[in-house]
N, C-alpha and C positions, 0 to 999 in steps of 0.2 A: 789522262785517266778517264775523261768523259768519252773519248773515242773508243776506249777499250770496253766501257759499259755498253755503248751503242752497238759495238760489234758482237758482244756476247748476247745482247737482246735480239739482234738480227738472227744469229745462229739458233737461238732457242725457238724463235718463231718459225724458222724453216723446219726444225725438227718436229714441232707440234703439228705443222701442216702436213708433213709427211706421215706422221702417225695417224692423223685423222683420215688421210686418203687411204692408207692401208686398212684401217678399221672399216671404212665404207666399202672397200672392195671385198673384204672378208664377209661382211653382211650380205652383199649382193650374191656372192658365191653360195652362201648358206641358204639364202632364199631360193636360189635356182635349184639347189639340190633337194630341198624339202619336199616338193611334190613327187619326186621320184622315190622318196623313202617312205611313202605312205603305205601301210599294210593294214588290210581289213582283218579283224578278228577280235575275239573276246577271250580273256583269261581272268579267272576269278576263283577265289577260295571262300566258301560260305558255310554257315552252320545249317544243318538240316535236322530239325527236331524230330522226336519220335512221333509216329502216326502222321507224318507230314509229307507234302509233295511240293516241289519247287520246279517251275517251268521257266524257260528262257526262249526268246524269240529273235530271229535274225532274218532280214530281208536279203534274198539271194537272187541273182540273175541266172537265167537258164544257161547251161553249159559251164557253170563255174565249179571248179573242183574244191571240195571242202573236206576238212578232217576234224573229227571230234575225238578228243582224248580226255579221259577222266581217271581219277584215282581217289579212293577214300583214305583220308589221312589219319583220322582218329575215330574211335567209337565202335563199341561192340565187337563184332567179328570182321570189321572193316569191309563191309559189303553194302551194296545199294542197288536198287533197280533203275535201269536207264531205258528211255524210249525216245525215238526220233521220228517225227512225222513231217510229211510234205504239206504244202498249202491246202491240199484237198483232204487231209486227214489220213492218208495212207501211211502205214508203218514201214519205215525204211530200216530201222534198227530197233531191236528189243532184246534186252538181256536182264535176267533176274539174279539178284544177289551176287553181283560182280564186284571184286575188289578194285580192279583197274582194267581198262580196255582202250582200244583205239579203233575208229571206224572212218573209212574214207569213201566218199561218194561224189558223184557229179550231178548237179541239180538238173532235173529234167523239166522243171516248170519255173516260171517266174512267180514270186510271192514270198510269203513269210513262212519260214520253217520253224518248227517248235521242237525243242528237246527238253525232257523232264527227268528229274531225279526223284525217286520215291523212297521213303523210309517208313511206309505204312505197315510193313510187316513187323516192325520193332515196336514194343509196347512201352519201353522205358529208357531206351538208349538213343541219344542223339548222335549225329555223325558230322564230321567236317569233311567236305568234299571239295576237291580241286578239279577244274576242267579248263581245257584250252580248245577253243573252237576257231579254226583257221579257215578263212574264206578266200579262195583264189590263191594263185601262186605269187611268190615274192616278185615284185617288179625288178627289172634290171637296174643295177647300180648306176650305169651310165645310159643316157638315152640312145646311144648308138652302139650298145654292147652286142647286139645281134647283127651287126653289119657284116658285109662279106670280107672286108679287109681285117687283118689281125689287129688286136689291141696293142697299144704301146706298152712299154715295160712298166710305166707307172700305173696304167690302168689295170694291167694284169696283177700287179702287186696289190692294188686296192681291192680287186675282186677276191683274191686269195685271202686277204685279211678279213674281208667281209664274211666270207664263208666260214673261216675259222672262228670268228666272234659269234656267229650264229650257233656253231657247235658248242662253244663255251657256254652260251646262254642256256642251251638245252641241257647240258650236263649240270649246270648250276641249279636249274629248276628241278631236275631229277634228284640230285643229292639233297637239296633243301627239303623236298617232300620225304625222302628217306629219313633224313635227320628228324623231321617233325614226327613221323610215324614211330621211329625208334624211341624218341623222347616220351611220347605218349604211352608206349608199352612199358617203358622203364618206370614212369610215374604210377601206372596202374599196378605193376608188380610191387613197387615200393609200398603202395597203399595196402595191398593184400598181405604183404609180409608184416606190416605194422599191426593190422587187425589180428593176424594169426598170433603174433607175439603177445598182444594184449590178452587174447583168449587163453593162450597157454599160461600166462602169468595168473590169470583169475582161477583157472583150473588147478594150478599148483598151489595157490593159496587155500582154496577150498579143501583140497586133499590133505594139506598139512594140518589145517584146523581139525578136520575129521579124524586124522590119526592121533592128534593130541587128545581130543575128547575121548576117543576109544581107549587109548592107553590109560588115561586117568580113570576110566570106568573099571578097568581091570584091577587096579591097585587101590581103589578107594575102599574104606571100611564100611561094610554094610551093618547097619544097626538091626539087631534081632529083637523082636518083642516076644515076651512070654506071657501067657495068660494062665491064671490059676482057676481051676474048676473046683468050686466048693462042693463038698459032699452034702 
């Protein structure tokens, strides 16, 4: 009985050591892949009050390809002013009252680039704005992806899956923004219908009371007074 227990204990220890070795190898592989999966960029959804202006800054190296994409999710006529400037203050992109747009450029100077969203033309309506600012191209999934020799079947499958997942993420972001915009419009329409219904109810009540008062005035007995004039 004791030998059986020692044997089972030995087997358990071997299994635990194997699990630990596998876990350590997985961590090493993950740490090796992390530097190659780093992507520079900014993605944000923020509130832009009325008569307000919000600016963002990004340090970019010369020759880097960048893409700025934005969309107004909620508020007013779903429009906003957008302006992009280089480190010297030169205007690279400027659009007024745009609902959504995308602009791609290549940095011609080293320094801090600034892009601003303005809602200064609106007096009482605040906006919700989404933007995605991508700096540089996506790094290769594998360090030797651009080599002369062909990729292995596993590497080709990984690259295909990676590209498909990127497309899925883009579609999810697009439909999430569309859903938020549609929900905002539906809530706004619901509010307008509710106020319109309340107004109609008040008007109907006033008209009903006026008709009742008017009809009562038609059928009410009027008291006549007579005066005698003495001779």
